[in-house]
NUPA-598859 format. One line per field, with one value per residue (C-alpha): x, y, z; residue in one letter. Coordinates in Angstrom, 2 decimals. Example, Ala and Ser with C-alpha at 12.3 -4.5 7.8 and 13.67 -1.06 7.14 Angstrom:
% residues 2
c1	(12.30, 13.67)
c2	(-4.50, -1.06)
c3	(7.80, 7.14)
code	(A, S)
This chain:
% residues 311
c1	(-27.33, -24.18, -24.16, -21.63, -19.95, -16.22, -15.43, -12.05, -10.56, -7.97, -6.69, -8.83, -8.87, -7.84, -4.46, -3.90, -1.61, -3.67, -0.60, 0.95, -1.87, -2.60, -5.89, -7.35, -5.97, -7.79, -10.94, -10.84, -10.62, -13.38, -15.49, -15.44, -17.32, -20.21, -19.14, -19.73, -16.67, -17.73, -14.89, -14.29, -11.50, -10.56, -11.86, -15.40, -15.41, -17.81, -19.44, -22.99, -24.61, -23.43, -22.85, -19.73, -20.65, -18.82, -19.69, -18.24, -19.41, -20.16, -17.36, -16.43, -12.96, -12.29, -8.91, -9.99, -11.23, -9.20, -10.48, -10.00, -12.95, -16.38, -18.33, -21.73, -23.58, -22.75, -23.92, -23.51, -23.14, -23.19, -19.99, -21.43, -23.36, -19.99, -18.31, -14.80, -13.27, -9.48, -7.42, -5.43, -4.59, -0.94, 0.88, 1.83, 1.03, -0.47, -3.39, -5.96, -4.43, -4.61, -7.98, -9.61, -8.03, -9.97, -13.22, -12.80, -12.09, -15.71, -17.02, -14.04, -15.66, -18.64, -16.71, -13.58, -11.09, -7.62, -5.28, -6.67, -7.17, -5.64, -2.57, -1.83, -1.75, 0.48, 2.96, 4.86, 6.27, 10.13, 10.14, 8.51, 11.39, 13.91, 12.96, 14.67, 17.73, 19.91, 18.72, 19.39, 22.32, 23.46, 20.42, 19.44, 16.19, 16.90, 16.45, 19.66, 22.09, 25.12, 24.17, 23.41, 27.17, 28.74, 26.69, 28.14, 31.51, 31.60, 29.88, 30.74, 27.92, 24.70, 20.72, 18.48, 14.45, 11.42, 9.75, 6.32, 6.68, 6.48, 7.31, 10.99, 10.02, 12.45, 15.11, 18.87, 22.24, 24.90, 28.76, 29.35, 27.54, 25.49, 23.83, 21.64, 20.03, 19.95, 18.41, 15.76, 14.87, 14.44, 12.13, 10.18, 9.88, 10.94, 12.30, 14.06, 15.68, 19.67, 20.89, 24.24, 24.35, 24.49, 26.19, 24.47, 21.27, 22.27, 21.37, 18.09, 15.97, 13.42, 9.87, 8.25, 4.41, 3.31, -0.51, -2.05, 1.19, 2.72, 5.28, 3.13, 5.54, 8.42, 9.69, 12.93, 12.98, 16.15, 16.85, 17.25, 20.82, 22.30, 19.72, 19.73, 15.91, 14.20, 10.67, 8.59, 7.38, 10.93, 11.67, 12.78, 12.21, 10.79, 11.93, 11.32, 13.37, 14.21, 14.46, 17.63, 17.12, 18.32, 15.48, 12.90, 14.04, 13.67, 10.50, 8.87, 9.70, 8.05, 5.32, 4.27, 4.85, 2.71, -0.04, -0.13, -0.17, -3.56, -1.73, -3.07, -1.32, 2.07, 5.40, 8.88, 12.04, 15.50, 18.69, 21.58, 19.99, 19.26, 16.03, 15.94, 13.46, 10.18, 7.56, 4.75, 1.46, -0.44, -0.95, 1.56, 1.91, 3.29, 0.68, -0.28, 3.62, 3.81, 1.19, 2.35, 5.80, 5.00, 1.26, 0.91, -2.09, -2.13, -5.44, -7.20, -5.04, -5.85, -9.71, -9.86, -7.75, -9.39, -12.70, -11.40, -9.80, -11.15, -12.06)
c2	(-14.45, -15.12, -18.30, -21.06, -20.38, -20.18, -18.66, -19.56, -17.19, -19.35, -21.34, -23.93, -26.97, -29.18, -27.26, -27.74, -30.63, -32.55, -33.84, -30.38, -27.96, -25.63, -24.28, -27.86, -28.62, -25.48, -26.30, -29.87, -28.88, -26.12, -28.77, -30.92, -27.77, -28.03, -25.08, -25.18, -24.52, -21.93, -21.79, -19.08, -17.64, -14.26, -13.54, -14.39, -11.66, -8.80, -5.73, -5.58, -2.23, -2.19, -5.93, -7.94, -11.13, -14.05, -16.91, -19.96, -23.49, -25.03, -27.88, -30.46, -31.90, -35.44, -36.90, -40.39, -40.07, -40.46, -37.33, -35.14, -32.38, -32.63, -29.85, -29.86, -27.02, -23.77, -20.47, -17.12, -15.80, -12.36, -12.68, -10.86, -13.89, -15.73, -16.10, -15.95, -15.24, -16.90, -15.20, -18.17, -17.58, -17.90, -14.76, -13.06, -10.04, -8.52, -6.00, -8.61, -9.62, -5.92, -5.06, -8.21, -6.72, -3.46, -5.11, -7.34, -4.18, -3.05, -5.89, -6.49, -4.58, -7.19, -10.30, -11.72, -11.72, -13.55, -12.04, -8.47, -7.38, -3.82, -5.26, -7.66, -5.06, -2.90, -5.45, -6.62, -9.70, -9.26, -5.49, -5.61, -7.45, -4.60, -3.17, -6.22, -5.99, -6.14, -9.83, -10.77, -11.70, -8.57, -7.87, -4.90, -4.24, -2.88, -2.94, -1.05, -3.15, -1.25, -2.01, -5.49, -5.97, -4.14, -6.42, -9.61, -8.38, -7.88, -11.26, -13.47, -15.68, -13.71, -14.81, -13.24, -13.48, -11.77, -9.57, -10.67, -14.44, -17.46, -21.31, -20.65, -20.00, -18.09, -17.92, -17.90, -18.38, -15.86, -16.58, -14.10, -11.06, -12.12, -8.98, -10.75, -12.93, -9.86, -7.68, -10.40, -11.05, -7.17, -6.60, -9.40, -8.65, -5.05, -4.51, -7.63, -8.77, -9.60, -11.35, -12.90, -16.47, -18.72, -21.98, -23.25, -23.79, -27.27, -27.95, -26.45, -23.45, -22.97, -22.05, -20.56, -20.20, -17.14, -17.05, -14.10, -12.32, -15.82, -18.47, -21.74, -24.11, -24.86, -27.21, -27.48, -27.94, -29.53, -29.21, -31.90, -32.91, -30.43, -27.61, -24.46, -24.20, -25.51, -25.34, -28.42, -27.54, -27.89, -31.41, -30.26, -32.65, -31.64, -32.49, -31.89, -28.54, -26.79, -22.93, -21.29, -18.63, -16.09, -17.31, -17.18, -13.58, -12.34, -14.42, -12.99, -9.49, -9.93, -11.78, -8.67, -6.30, -8.25, -8.64, -4.66, -4.66, -6.99, -9.87, -13.00, -15.78, -15.50, -17.68, -16.66, -18.24, -18.49, -19.77, -20.17, -18.25, -15.21, -14.09, -14.83, -12.08, -14.10, -12.69, -14.66, -13.10, -13.79, -17.78, -19.07, -22.82, -25.62, -26.73, -29.89, -30.95, -29.89, -32.25, -34.98, -34.91, -33.96, -34.50, -30.82, -29.55, -25.85, -25.86, -26.19, -23.24, -21.01, -21.41, -20.97, -18.00, -16.67, -17.00, -14.52, -12.23, -8.81, -7.07)
c3	(30.08, 27.66, 25.78, 26.46, 23.26, 22.52, 19.04, 17.47, 14.74, 13.09, 10.20, 8.67, 11.18, 8.34, 8.18, 11.90, 13.30, 16.09, 17.69, 18.51, 17.90, 20.98, 19.47, 19.15, 23.05, 24.26, 22.63, 23.63, 27.43, 27.51, 25.63, 28.70, 30.34, 27.89, 25.87, 21.97, 19.81, 16.70, 14.35, 11.68, 9.33, 9.38, 6.04, 7.18, 9.80, 9.03, 10.64, 9.40, 10.40, 14.03, 14.73, 14.29, 12.86, 11.43, 8.95, 10.20, 12.10, 15.09, 15.58, 17.86, 18.37, 19.47, 19.67, 19.56, 15.98, 13.13, 11.80, 14.81, 13.97, 13.12, 11.61, 13.26, 11.72, 9.72, 11.03, 10.65, 14.35, 16.14, 18.04, 20.95, 21.63, 22.77, 26.27, 24.75, 21.31, 21.00, 18.00, 17.04, 13.18, 12.14, 10.92, 8.51, 10.18, 7.36, 6.44, 6.79, 10.22, 11.71, 10.09, 12.06, 15.30, 14.55, 13.92, 17.00, 19.07, 18.64, 20.98, 23.44, 26.27, 25.66, 25.10, 26.56, 23.49, 23.97, 23.41, 23.44, 19.82, 20.48, 22.34, 19.53, 16.96, 19.15, 20.06, 17.09, 18.41, 17.38, 17.44, 20.67, 21.89, 21.22, 24.51, 26.06, 24.12, 27.30, 27.80, 23.99, 21.71, 19.54, 17.17, 15.01, 12.79, 9.76, 5.93, 5.32, 3.35, 4.87, 8.65, 7.58, 6.02, 9.01, 11.43, 9.62, 9.25, 13.00, 14.25, 11.35, 11.70, 11.69, 11.56, 9.44, 10.16, 8.63, 11.42, 10.69, 9.89, 12.03, 12.63, 11.49, 8.04, 5.60, 8.36, 7.03, 8.53, 6.95, 7.25, 4.15, 2.82, -0.03, -1.48, -3.84, -1.10, 1.30, -1.56, -2.12, 1.34, 1.98, -0.86, 0.44, 3.98, 4.19, 7.98, 8.93, 12.29, 12.25, 15.43, 16.39, 15.82, 18.87, 18.49, 21.74, 19.46, 18.97, 22.48, 21.84, 23.00, 25.75, 25.07, 28.25, 28.63, 30.44, 31.46, 33.14, 34.10, 35.69, 34.20, 34.06, 32.39, 29.71, 27.06, 25.21, 21.56, 19.80, 16.22, 14.08, 13.11, 10.62, 11.57, 13.51, 13.60, 16.89, 15.55, 15.86, 12.43, 11.06, 12.61, 16.15, 19.00, 22.46, 25.80, 29.31, 30.73, 33.94, 33.70, 35.42, 37.80, 35.04, 32.53, 35.37, 36.32, 32.69, 32.14, 35.37, 34.20, 30.74, 32.17, 34.32, 31.46, 29.09, 31.64, 32.03, 28.21, 28.40, 27.09, 28.64, 26.91, 25.45, 24.70, 24.93, 23.92, 25.41, 23.61, 26.01, 28.50, 26.18, 24.86, 21.21, 20.32, 19.70, 22.00, 20.81, 21.65, 18.14, 18.39, 21.20, 20.61, 22.84, 25.28, 23.83, 23.60, 27.04, 28.37, 26.07, 28.02, 31.66, 31.84, 33.06, 31.59, 31.04, 29.22, 32.54, 33.97, 31.08, 31.23, 35.01, 34.88, 31.84, 33.82, 36.30, 33.79, 33.83, 30.42)
code	(M, T, N, K, I, V, A, I, Q, G, N, H, P, S, K, L, N, P, L, T, D, T, S, I, F, L, A, N, E, I, Q, K, K, N, Y, K, I, F, Y, Y, E, P, R, N, L, S, I, L, K, T, E, V, V, A, N, G, Y, F, I, R, F, D, Y, S, K, K, K, I, F, K, I, L, K, K, K, K, L, N, L, K, E, C, K, F, I, L, I, R, Q, D, P, P, F, N, L, E, Y, I, S, S, T, Y, I, L, D, L, I, K, N, R, V, K, I, I, N, D, P, T, S, I, R, N, I, S, E, K, L, Y, S, S, R, Y, Q, K, F, M, P, S, T, I, F, T, Q, N, M, D, E, I, K, K, F, L, L, K, Y, K, K, V, I, I, K, P, I, H, S, F, S, G, N, D, I, H, L, L, T, K, F, D, S, K, L, I, N, R, F, I, K, K, H, N, F, I, M, C, Q, K, Y, L, P, K, I, Y, K, G, D, K, R, V, F, L, I, N, G, K, I, R, G, A, I, S, R, I, P, K, K, G, S, F, L, S, N, M, S, K, G, A, K, A, V, N, V, I, L, T, K, K, E, I, K, I, S, R, L, I, A, K, K, L, K, K, E, N, I, F, F, A, G, I, D, F, I, D, Q, K, L, N, G, D, I, N, V, T, S, P, T, G, L, K, T, L, Y, D, L, S, K, I, N, L, A, T, I, F, W, K, E, L, K, A, W, K, I)
């Protein structure tokens, strides 16, 4: 019989924000069902002969404590002993990230891994959104300076983003062609995403939570004064929100497509009823924030649905 162990592959717990972190929120919920939490970082994942093992530690999370986590016991664990594995480390989606998905592929038919490592590898979050461009503001993906210049001349205000970053890091609003800045940006990130600026971002974006092919909830994140970034890590404020019929229709379509791609848990974002191109499948966030705003606990739905999820 499989042990009641949930492994979390993620950034060190000391780097997580307990007020908003979804990994902690999910772990706290499954602890109530007497599951043990085994935590490890991607660099501590190995293949030893034919076994996939990780050097990490059993850990317990407790929201009532000042220090929210306690390391109980260090351990080298054969991951096939786990019931579930959650891939929760932040991007960048680099070679270490990709290599970890190949390693976890070896045991995904024996352990439920969320999200499926093959699917994470195949779905580059921003590039994947290119198949939904009819729902997005005008967007190009390129590292060609001439294409960027033409795009900026056409739309006057343009957002540029790294394709493989996260949390609003290194996002710029351009109102004129700055060849030095753009050249540095391309050298650092290679392919980048250029998108027509949507001025209604000041009213906030909407993060929609998709679990097992269905819409489960949403929040809005309003940028702080003077900012166009709606990320909580950049000072945005979260509020309750109601989705429009258009947003629901698009979200349902994407939810069904992602389920067919073996994506169990995802977050998608809208600005002014337009998909902004961030289809988060690597480490979706916001469940703790939704709970704090509305007392809707999607962690309970997550674990209930996951137990029924077929591998």
